[in-house]
N, C-alpha and C positions, 0 to 999 in steps of 0.2 A: 569522485567518479560517480555518475549517475547509472543506475542499472534498471534495464527493461526487461519486462516479462509481460505475458498475456495473462489478463484475467477478464472475469465476466463484467460487462458493463451495465451500469444501472438501468438503462432503458429495457435490457433483455430481462432483468430481475422483475420490474414493474409489469411488463408485458405479461409475463408467466404468471405473476400474481393475480392478474385480472382474468387470465385465461383458466388458470387451474392452479389453486392456491398452494396444494402440497408440493408441486414442482417449484413454485415460487419461493416457498421456505427453504427448500433444498439448495436452490441457486443462492438465495440470500446468505445462508450459512457458509456456502463455499466460497462466496465472495470475502466475507468476513475473514475468513481462514487464510486465503491466499493473496489478497491485496494488501501486502505488508506496508508498502510505500504510501498507500491512501488511508491508512489507519486512522489518522487524526480527523480527516473529513468524514470517513465512515462512521466514526464514533459520534460525531455531531449530527449525522443523518440519522443514526439510531435513536438519538435523544428526541430529535423532531418527530420521528415516526412514533415513538413512545407516547410523546404529548398528544399527537393527532388521535391515537388509539384511545388515550385516556378521555379526550374530549367526546369522542364517539360514544364511549361507554357511558359518560354522563348524559349525552343526548338520548341514548338508548334507554336509560333509567327513566329520564324524564317523559319519553314518548309512552312508555308503558304505564307510568303512574298517571299522567294527566291527559293524554291523547287517546290511547287505546284503552278506555275505561271498561270496555266490555270483557276484557281478559283478566285472569288473575295475575297478580304481580309475581307470583311464585313461579310463573312459567318463564319469566325473564332472568330467573337466577342463573341457569347454565350459561346464557349468553354473557351475563354479567361477568361470572366467573372466568370465562374464556378471555374476554377482553381485557380483564384485570391481569390475568397471567401473561398475556401477550404484552402489555405494557411495562409490566415489571420486568419481563425478560429483555425488553429493549433497553431499559435503563441500566439494568445490571450488565447486559452484553456490551453495552457502549463502553464501560469501564474496562472490561477485560480487553475489548479491541484496542483501546488506547493504550493500555499497559503493554500489549503485545507489540504494537507499533514502536513503543519507546525501546523495548528489548531489541526488536530488529535493528533499529538505527545503531544500537551499541554493539551487537553482533558484527554489523558490516564495518564499523568503525576498527574493531579489534582484528577482524579477519583480513579485510581489504586494506584499510588505511594503514593499520600497523603490522600487517602481515603476520599475524598470530595464528599458527595452524595446530597448536597443541590443544586439543580439546578440554583436557583437564584443567589447564590454565584458564581457558576460556570460562569454563564453568566456575572456577574459583572467583575470576574477575567479576562475573556476573552475579555472584553470590547465589548460585543455583546448585541443586543436586546434579551430579554427573548425568544420569538417564534423562532428566528433563532437558538439560542442555543439549544432548545428542538429538533428542526428539525435535527440538526446535531448529537446530542447525539443519537436521535432515529436511525438515519442512522447507527451509530457506532454499536448500539445493534443489529439492523437488518442484519448487515453485519457480525456477529459472533465474533466481537472483545471483546465483553463483554458477553460471552456466559452464558445463563440462567439468565441474569439480566433483569430488566425492570423498567420502570417508574411507579410511583404511587402518591398518594395524590395530584391528579389534576396536575401531571407532575412536581411536585416541590421536588420530592425525587427520588433516584435511589436506588433500591434494588439490591445489588451485590450478586452474587452466592458465595458459600462457597470457590470457587477457587480463588477469588479475596478478600477475607476476610484479615483483618490484622493477625488474627492467623495463617491462612494457609501460607500467604507470609513470616511470621516470622519464621514458621517451616521450610519452604523450605530454607530459608537463613541459619538458623542454621545448617540445615542438610548439605548444600553445605560447610559451614565453618568447620564441624567436619570431613570432608574427607581430607585424605592427601595421597600423592603418595610416595610409598616406592620401591626402586630398588633392586631387588633380587640380592644377592651377588654371587649366583651360576650361573644363566643364564643371568643376566643383564636385565630381562624384568621389565617394570614398572607396579606397581599394585596400584590401588585406594583402600584404607582401611580407616576405620572409627578410629579416634583417641581413643586410650585406649583400642583397641581390639588386642588380639592375633590371628594371621593367618598365612596362608602359601601361597607361590607363586602359583597362579593358573595355571602355565604353567609347573614347574618342581617339585611342591610340597615341596619346600625347606621352612622351617620356617622363617618368616620375623619378624625383630625387628627393 
């Protein structure tokens, strides 16, 4: 089952980076924290940004050393340190984001697919301490990935909304399995129909069989 939630888009992050960098950094970190489903892509983007910043740092050193010869190289040290820290942060952060994404997928498999709602068991299966597991589960809920669900019984249970109930998931699966595609013999169009029903082509109205 695919889960949809709202998160900050990359163009918004980039625009704010160009307009006002502190806000850009704030949005960047928020996206990394909330966009669980895009963690794999986001981690690669972070590595790419880290490489770009590293290259800019190299050019900055070259420019100060060989182009801007009228200035002391010591004046470039604060900028070099800043760019180095940013690139290292990107490389380290990409690994953390990727690990977070893997854990998110595991949480969703346990909670939604396996219908495991006992948080102590979930923590044990994830090989995490209980407070950390609760914190991450709450982040998933707050992020909208478990819509209308909540923790109760001193955070030891998860109440899942009807959308994630076993009955609803089974119903959706049965509904998908009951659909089949028939090709109209008259116009060649593909039509999705429910197994065992008599219907006609939605394009040319020819009876389907």
